[in-house]
C-alpha positions as CSV (number, residue, x, y, z in Angstrom):
1,X,-39.6,35.3,-21.1
2,X,-42.0,32.7,-19.8
3,X,-39.8,30.0,-18.3
4,X,-42.7,27.9,-17.2
5,X,-43.5,27.1,-20.8
6,X,-40.2,25.2,-21.0
7,X,-40.8,22.9,-18.1
8,X,-40.8,19.3,-19.4
9,X,-39.7,20.6,-22.8
10,X,-36.0,19.8,-22.8
11,X,-35.2,16.1,-22.7
12,X,-32.0,16.7,-20.7
13,X,-34.0,17.8,-17.6
14,X,-37.5,16.3,-18.2
15,X,-36.9,13.5,-15.7
16,X,-36.3,16.0,-12.8
17,X,-38.9,17.4,-10.5
18,X,-40.7,20.6,-11.7
19,X,-39.1,22.8,-9.1
20,X,-35.6,21.6,-10.1
21,X,-36.4,22.1,-13.7
22,X,-37.6,25.7,-13.0
23,X,-34.4,26.5,-11.1
24,X,-32.2,25.1,-13.9
25,X,-34.2,27.0,-16.5
26,X,-34.0,30.2,-14.5
27,X,-30.2,29.8,-14.3
28,X,-30.1,29.2,-18.0
29,X,-32.2,32.3,-18.7
30,X,-29.9,34.4,-16.5
31,X,-26.8,32.8,-18.2
32,X,-28.2,33.6,-21.6
33,X,-28.9,37.2,-20.6
34,X,-25.4,37.6,-19.2
35,X,-23.9,36.2,-22.4
36,X,-25.9,38.6,-24.6
37,X,-25.0,41.6,-22.3
38,X,-26.6,44.5,-24.3
39,X,-29.5,42.4,-25.5
40,X,-32.1,40.4,-23.7
41,X,-35.0,38.4,-24.7
42,X,-37.5,41.3,-24.9
43,X,-35.2,43.4,-27.1
44,X,-34.6,40.5,-29.4
45,X,-38.3,39.8,-29.6
46,X,-39.1,43.5,-30.3
47,X,-36.5,43.8,-33.0
48,X,-37.6,40.6,-34.8
49,X,-41.2,41.7,-34.7
50,X,-40.4,45.1,-36.1
51,X,-38.2,43.6,-38.8
52,X,-40.9,41.1,-39.9
53,X,-43.6,43.8,-39.9
54,X,-41.4,46.1,-41.9
55,X,-40.3,43.5,-44.5
56,X,-43.6,41.7,-45.0
57,X,-45.8,44.9,-44.9
58,X,-43.3,46.7,-47.2
59,X,-43.2,43.8,-49.6
60,X,-47.0,43.6,-49.8
61,X,-47.1,47.3,-50.4
62,X,-44.6,47.1,-53.2
63,X,-46.4,44.1,-54.8
64,X,-50.0,44.9,-54.3
65,X,-50.2,48.7,-53.6
66,X,-51.9,50.3,-50.6
67,X,-55.1,48.7,-49.4
68,X,-56.3,48.7,-45.8
69,X,-57.2,45.1,-45.9
70,X,-53.9,44.0,-47.3
71,X,-52.0,46.1,-44.8
72,X,-53.9,44.5,-41.9
73,X,-53.5,41.0,-43.2
74,X,-49.8,41.6,-43.9
75,X,-49.3,42.9,-40.3
76,X,-51.1,39.8,-38.9
77,X,-49.0,37.4,-41.0
78,X,-45.8,39.3,-39.9
79,X,-46.8,39.0,-36.3
80,X,-47.5,35.3,-36.7
81,X,-44.2,34.6,-38.5
82,X,-42.3,36.7,-36.0
83,X,-43.9,34.8,-33.1
84,X,-42.6,31.5,-34.5
85,X,-39.1,33.1,-35.1
86,X,-38.9,34.5,-31.6
87,X,-40.0,31.2,-30.0
88,X,-37.3,29.3,-32.0
89,X,-34.6,31.8,-31.1
90,X,-35.5,31.8,-27.4
91,X,-35.6,28.0,-27.4
92,X,-32.2,27.9,-29.0
93,X,-30.6,30.4,-26.7
94,X,-32.2,28.7,-23.6
95,X,-31.1,25.2,-24.8
96,X,-27.6,26.4,-25.4
97,X,-27.3,28.0,-21.9
98,X,-29.0,25.0,-20.3
99,X,-26.4,22.6,-21.8
100,X,-23.6,24.9,-20.6
101,X,-25.0,24.8,-17.1
102,X,-25.5,21.1,-17.1
103,X,-21.9,20.6,-18.3
104,X,-20.6,22.8,-15.4
105,X,-22.6,20.8,-12.9
106,X,-21.4,17.4,-14.0
């Protein structure tokens, strides 16, 4: 997971210096990984991508039949939608852990 993408993203810590934000985000990431013991961010991302590709490509196959162009387009749409879903899930998990860490510190 790219923690640097979330610097200045959360309003709770946006007023802090960048190095402090990075430390808090790293703690939040570690906390989220420890909460989801068997899962981590990469396993979640892989499973969501696989599920989206399977559902969207399978649905297009059932609706339109087999065509190379439709298969490629459906995989591209599945990857696009899964990217949005993975980003939203990662943001939610990181935000939840960040709030928990900030409550512990105050």
